Every structure is written in C-alpha cells, then in structure tokens.
N, C-alpha and C positions, 0 to 999 in steps of 0.2 A: 102535066107533071104529077098531079094528084092521082090520076088513074094508075100510072106506072108504079107509084108508091104502094097502092093497094095490091097491085099484081105482085110486086116484090114481097110484100108481107104475106100474101097467100102462098107464094112459093116457099118461103121460109117456114111457115107453119106446116105445109105439106111435107117438106123435107124432114122437119123435126119429128113429125108423126111417123113417117116411114122409118126413120132411124130408131125411134122408140119401139116400133113394131118388130124390126129386125133384132133389136137387143132382147126384147121379150121372147122372141122365137128362139134366140140363142139360149136363154135361161130354160125354156121348155125342153130344148134339145139336150141340155145338161141333165135334166130329170130323166129323160128317156134313155140316156146312156146307161143308167142303172135299172130303171123301172120298165124298160122296154118301149118299143115304138107304140105311140098312142097310150102309153102307161100300162100296157099289158105285159107283165113280167113272165119270163119263162124260167125263172130261178125260184126255187122253193124258199130261199132265205131272203128274197126281196119281194115285198108286197106289190100287187098290181094297184095302180092308182085309178085306172079307168073305171068310171061309173060310181066311184065313191062320192058321197055328198060333198058339196062345196064347203059347208061348215065343218064337216068332219075333217076334211083336208086342212082347212085353216087351223082348226084346233090342234091337229097333229103337228103342224109347222110351229105353232106357238109353244107346244110342249117340248119340241126339240130345241127351240130357241132358248128356253129357260132351263134346259137340261133336266126336264122332268121325265123324259123317256130315255131308255137305254140307247146309247149311240155306239153301236158296234162299228168297227172299222171294216171297210170293204174297198173294192176298186170298181172302176167303170166296167160294165158288163157288155155293152154294145157299142158299135161304131168304131171309128178310127181315133181313139183317144188313148193317151198314155195310161197305164194301169197304176195311177197315183193313189195311194191309200187316202181314204176320206171317210167322213161320217156325217150323219144327218144333222147333228148339232152344229157342226161347223158350217154346213151348207145353209141351214136355216138362219144362221147369224150373218150371212152375206146378203140376204134378200131384203128388199124394201117392202113396205106394206103393199104397194101397188103390184110388185112382182108376186107376192104371196097370193093376193087376190086373183090375179090373172092366172097363175098356175092352178089354183083351186077351181076356178071356173072352167078352165080348159079341160082338165082331167075329169071333172064332174060331167062334162058333156060328151066324153068319149064312150 
C-alpha cells in the first residue's frame, strides 16, 4: 500500500509539472503572438526579444509593470488570435515572478 502511495504522489507531481510547463508554453506563445516566433519580430514597431539578455528582459518587464515605460496599444501580430487591443503594461501586470523569469530565460536563449 505504501508503494502505491509513492507512485500516486509521483504521478501527481509529474502531472502538475506537465500542466505548469504547458501553461508557461502558453505564456510564451502569447509573447510570440506579437514579438514573432522565437521572439524574432518582423514588425518595425515591435522589438525582437530573441537574444536579449535575461536581466535586460526582466528589467523591461518590471518597467512595464510599474508603468515606467511607454505602453503603446497594439494588437496581436502573429498566429490565430483575435486582434484585441493590448499593451505591455497590462501584459506585465498579469505575469507572476516565475513566468517573468521563464520568459526572460527562454528569449535570452533564442
């Protein structure tokens, strides 16, 4: 009975990790909807995120979070998404610290 409890716990941890990974991939996909696949923008008014330093990306997200940077309104540029008006200040205010860190690491590695 004890072994099956460990197996159940391991399965639950694995499922939770997979769900978290899918959720974070969803957040990255949201970024890519404006900043382009892999963070390489094809639009002059949307910066590429690919290859920027992780700390630089985190600093930018914090500046948007605190409305220290200009937050122009735009719409999604890529993918099959509705063209809903949005801005980076609103986006930054929906992200957790873990999501910000993951996003910064992901695009820094592109």
